[in-house]
C-alpha positions in Angstrom: 0.0 0.0 0.0 1.1 3.6 -0.7 0.1 6.9 0.9 0.1 9.9 -1.3 0.2 13.4 0.1 -0.4 16.1 -2.4 -0.1 19.8 -1.6 -2.0 21.8 -4.2 -3.5 25.2 -4.9 -6.9 25.7 -3.2 -8.6 26.7 -6.5 -7.5 23.3 -8.0 -9.2 21.2 -5.4 -12.5 20.6 -7.3 -10.6 19.6 -10.5 -8.5 17.1 -8.6 -11.4 15.7 -6.7 -13.4 15.3 -9.9 -10.5 13.6 -11.7 -9.9 11.2 -8.8 -13.6 10.4 -8.7 -13.6 9.6 -12.4 -10.6 7.3 -11.8 -12.5 5.5 -9.0 -10.8 7.0 -6.0 -13.3 8.0 -3.4 -11.5 7.8 -0.1 -9.4 10.8 0.7 -8.6 13.3 3.5 -8.4 17.0 2.7 -6.7 19.5 5.0 -6.3 23.3 4.7 -2.7 24.2 5.3 -0.3 27.1 4.8 3.2 26.9 3.6 5.9 28.2 1.3 8.2 26.9 -1.4 9.6 28.3 -4.6 6.6 30.6 -4.9 7.9 32.7 -2.0 4.6 34.4 -1.3 3.9 38.0 -2.2 4.0 41.5 -0.8 0.8 43.1 0.6 -0.3 46.2 2.5 -1.8 45.8 5.9 -3.0 49.0 7.8 -0.7 51.1 5.6 2.4 48.9 6.2 3.9 46.9 3.4 4.3 43.3 4.6 5.9 40.2 3.1 3.3 37.4 3.1 5.4 34.2 2.6 3.0 31.6 4.0 0.3 30.9 1.4 -2.9 28.9 1.7 -2.7 25.4 0.2 -4.7 22.2 0.3 -3.2 18.9 1.4 -4.8 15.7 0.0 -4.0 12.4 1.7 -4.9 9.1 -0.1 -4.0 5.5 0.7 -4.1 3.2 -2.3 -3.0 -0.2 -3.5 0.5 0.1 -4.9 -0.6 -1.1 -8.3 -2.5 2.1 -8.7 0.3 4.4 -7.7 1.6 5.7 -11.1 -1.9 6.2 -12.5 -3.1 8.1 -9.4 0.0 10.3 -9.5 -0.6 11.1 -13.1 -4.3 11.9 -12.4 -3.4 14.3 -9.6 -0.5 15.9 -11.5 -2.6 16.6 -14.6 -5.6 17.9 -12.7 -3.6 20.2 -10.4 -1.2 21.6 -13.0 -1.3 25.2 -14.1 2.3 25.4 -15.3 3.0 28.2 -12.9 5.3 28.3 -9.8 3.3 27.2 -6.8 1.4 24.3 -8.3 2.4 22.1 -5.4 4.2 18.9 -4.6 3.3 15.2 -4.3 4.9 12.9 -1.7 4.7 9.1 -1.7 5.1 6.9 1.4 5.0 3.2 2.1 2.1 2.1 4.4 2.8 -0.9 6.6 -0.7 -1.7 7.6 -4.2 -0.2 7.6 -7.3 -1.3 9.7 -10.9 -0.6 8.9 -12.2 0.1 12.4 -15.8 -1.0 11.8 -14.9 -4.5 10.5 -11.3 -5.0 11.7 -10.3 -5.7 8.1 -6.6 -5.3 7.6 -4.2 -4.4 4.9 -5.4 -4.2 1.3 -8.9 -5.4 2.3 -9.4 -2.3 4.5 -9.1 -0.1 1.4 -12.0 -1.3 -0.7 
């Protein structure tokens, strides 16, 4: 099993969700986060003072899938979240040792479907 964490632009969330749904992925966790990377934020004015705003709002998607689906799901997320501009986000992939469906006590791959 693999866990995918994708940090994307907030305005791309619906596109990514729709693309994942069309692919058959329905289980995901979404978190509103803030962070910075190459985009470096922007300069704004607050109460007459110019301020550097380097932590920008992002969305973090977390998905656990069967490893056979990994490359396809990575492509689905990348294509749906891509604008071609700095700040499109990052995708991280982790190994998942085990998963347990609390309701039924199913473990491993069986807990995902």
